[in-house]
C-alpha positions as CSV (number, residue, x, y, z in Angstrom):
1,M,-0.7,17.1,-2.2
2,I,-1.9,15.0,0.7
3,M,-4.7,16.6,2.6
4,G,-3.1,20.0,2.5
5,T,0.4,18.9,2.9
6,R,2.7,19.3,0.0
7,K,5.6,16.8,-0.5
8,E,7.9,17.1,-3.2
9,D,9.6,14.2,-5.2
10,D,12.8,13.3,-3.9
11,V,14.0,10.9,-6.6
12,E,12.7,9.9,-9.9
13,I,13.1,6.2,-10.6
14,K,12.9,5.9,-14.5
15,R,13.5,2.1,-14.5
16,V,15.2,0.0,-12.0
17,W,14.6,-3.6,-13.3
18,V,15.6,-4.2,-16.8
19,E,14.2,-7.1,-18.9
20,P,16.5,-8.0,-21.8
21,D,15.1,-9.6,-24.9
22,F,16.2,-13.2,-24.9
23,R,16.7,-14.1,-28.7
24,G,19.1,-16.6,-30.6
25,N,20.9,-19.7,-29.4
26,H,23.1,-18.3,-26.8
27,I,20.7,-18.7,-23.9
28,A,23.6,-19.2,-21.4
29,T,25.3,-16.0,-22.5
30,E,22.1,-14.1,-22.4
31,M,21.3,-15.3,-19.0
32,M,24.5,-14.2,-17.8
33,H,24.1,-10.9,-19.3
34,Y,20.6,-10.7,-17.8
35,L,21.9,-11.5,-14.2
36,E,24.6,-8.9,-14.6
37,I,22.1,-6.4,-15.4
38,K,19.8,-7.4,-12.5
39,A,22.8,-7.2,-10.2
40,R,23.6,-3.6,-11.4
41,E,20.1,-2.4,-11.2
42,F,19.9,-3.9,-7.7
43,E,22.8,-1.9,-6.7
44,K,21.1,1.2,-7.9
45,L,18.3,0.6,-5.8
46,S,20.4,-0.1,-2.8
47,D,22.1,3.3,-3.4
48,I,18.6,4.8,-3.4
49,I,17.7,3.2,-0.2
50,N,20.9,4.2,1.4
51,Q,20.4,7.8,0.3
52,F,16.9,8.0,1.8
53,H,18.2,6.3,5.1
54,R,21.1,8.8,5.4
55,Q,18.5,11.6,5.0
56,N,16.1,10.1,7.6
57,K,13.4,9.9,4.8
58,M,10.7,7.1,5.3
59,I,11.2,3.9,3.6
60,A,8.2,1.4,3.8
61,T,8.1,-2.2,2.4
62,V,5.4,-4.9,2.4
63,C,6.2,-8.6,2.8
64,V,9.7,-9.8,1.1
65,A,10.4,-6.2,0.0
66,A,12.3,-5.9,3.2
67,F,15.1,-8.0,1.5
68,A,16.0,-4.9,-0.5
69,L,16.5,-3.0,2.6
70,A,18.4,-5.8,4.4
71,H,20.7,-6.1,1.2
72,S,21.4,-2.5,1.3
73,G,22.5,-2.7,4.9
74,V,19.9,-0.4,6.4
75,L,18.2,-3.0,8.5
76,T,21.4,-4.4,10.0
77,G,20.9,-4.4,14.0
78,K,17.3,-3.1,13.5
79,K,13.9,-4.6,14.3
80,A,12.1,-5.5,11.2
81,T,9.7,-8.3,9.8
82,T,8.9,-9.9,6.6
83,Y,6.8,-12.9,5.2
84,H,5.9,-15.0,8.4
85,L,4.0,-18.0,6.9
86,N,5.6,-21.4,5.9
87,N,7.2,-21.8,9.4
88,G,8.8,-18.2,9.1
89,I,11.4,-19.3,6.6
90,R,11.7,-15.7,5.0
91,Q,12.0,-14.3,8.6
92,K,14.8,-16.7,9.3
93,Q,16.6,-15.6,5.9
94,L,16.1,-11.9,6.9
95,A,17.8,-12.7,10.2
96,E,20.8,-13.7,8.4
97,Y,21.4,-10.1,7.4
98,G,21.8,-9.2,11.1
99,V,18.1,-8.2,11.4
100,E,16.2,-8.4,14.7
101,I,13.1,-10.1,13.7
102,V,9.8,-9.2,15.2
103,N,6.8,-11.6,14.4
104,E,4.1,-8.6,14.2
105,P,2.2,-7.4,11.1
106,V,3.9,-4.0,10.9
107,V,7.1,-3.0,12.5
108,K,8.3,0.6,12.8
109,T,12.1,1.3,13.5
110,D,13.4,4.8,13.0
111,Y,12.3,5.8,9.5
112,I,11.7,2.4,8.4
113,I,8.4,0.4,8.2
114,T,8.3,-3.3,7.3
115,S,5.4,-5.7,7.3
116,Y,5.0,-9.5,7.2
117,C,2.6,-10.3,4.4
118,P,0.5,-8.6,1.6
119,Q,-2.5,-8.4,3.7
120,T,-0.7,-5.8,5.8
121,A,-0.3,-3.3,3.0
122,P,-3.2,-0.9,4.1
123,Y,-1.6,-0.8,7.6
124,V,1.9,0.0,6.1
125,A,0.2,2.8,4.0
126,F,-1.6,4.3,7.2
127,A,1.7,4.2,9.2
128,L,3.3,6.2,6.2
129,L,0.4,8.5,6.1
130,E,0.5,9.2,9.7
131,H,4.2,10.1,9.4
132,L,3.4,12.5,6.5
133,V,0.3,14.2,7.9
134,G,-0.1,13.3,11.5
135,T,-2.3,11.0,13.5
136,K,-5.5,13.1,13.3
137,K,-5.6,13.4,9.4
138,M,-4.4,9.9,9.1
139,N,-7.5,8.7,11.2
140,I,-9.8,10.7,9.2
141,V,-8.7,8.9,5.9
142,K,-8.6,5.6,7.7
143,S,-12.2,6.0,8.8
144,A,-13.2,7.2,5.4
145,M,-12.0,4.2,3.9
146,G,-13.8,1.9,6.3
147,F,-10.8,0.8,8.6
148,A,-11.8,2.5,11.7
């Protein structure tokens, strides 16, 4: 429960990323198996992202996590951001997915929030909280945490 607003779990993610045990002399075979598992698990994550997107549920990312959204297709043609330092190399890579890059700390488009570096995490949390409980309650929390 968030400040008197009850939210139910939408999806239970038991385990998305699988770390196989690398033993024996067949490192190349093991690595190929590992990459196949990673690809399958990433597709599961993409399915979850698309399910949330189709249902207009909030999706929030910090830094390069925006690439998971781009890979799933939900950012195509939308405004978003990602890691901005190092001459914007990650933003340029994200643009290759058809994303309209906005070089701002936090970008909100429809039901999607992206941000450009780990320093922005509290502001992503506040944007998500505002969506869930409204501006007034979000500002109470923000002030209580010393961000106002």
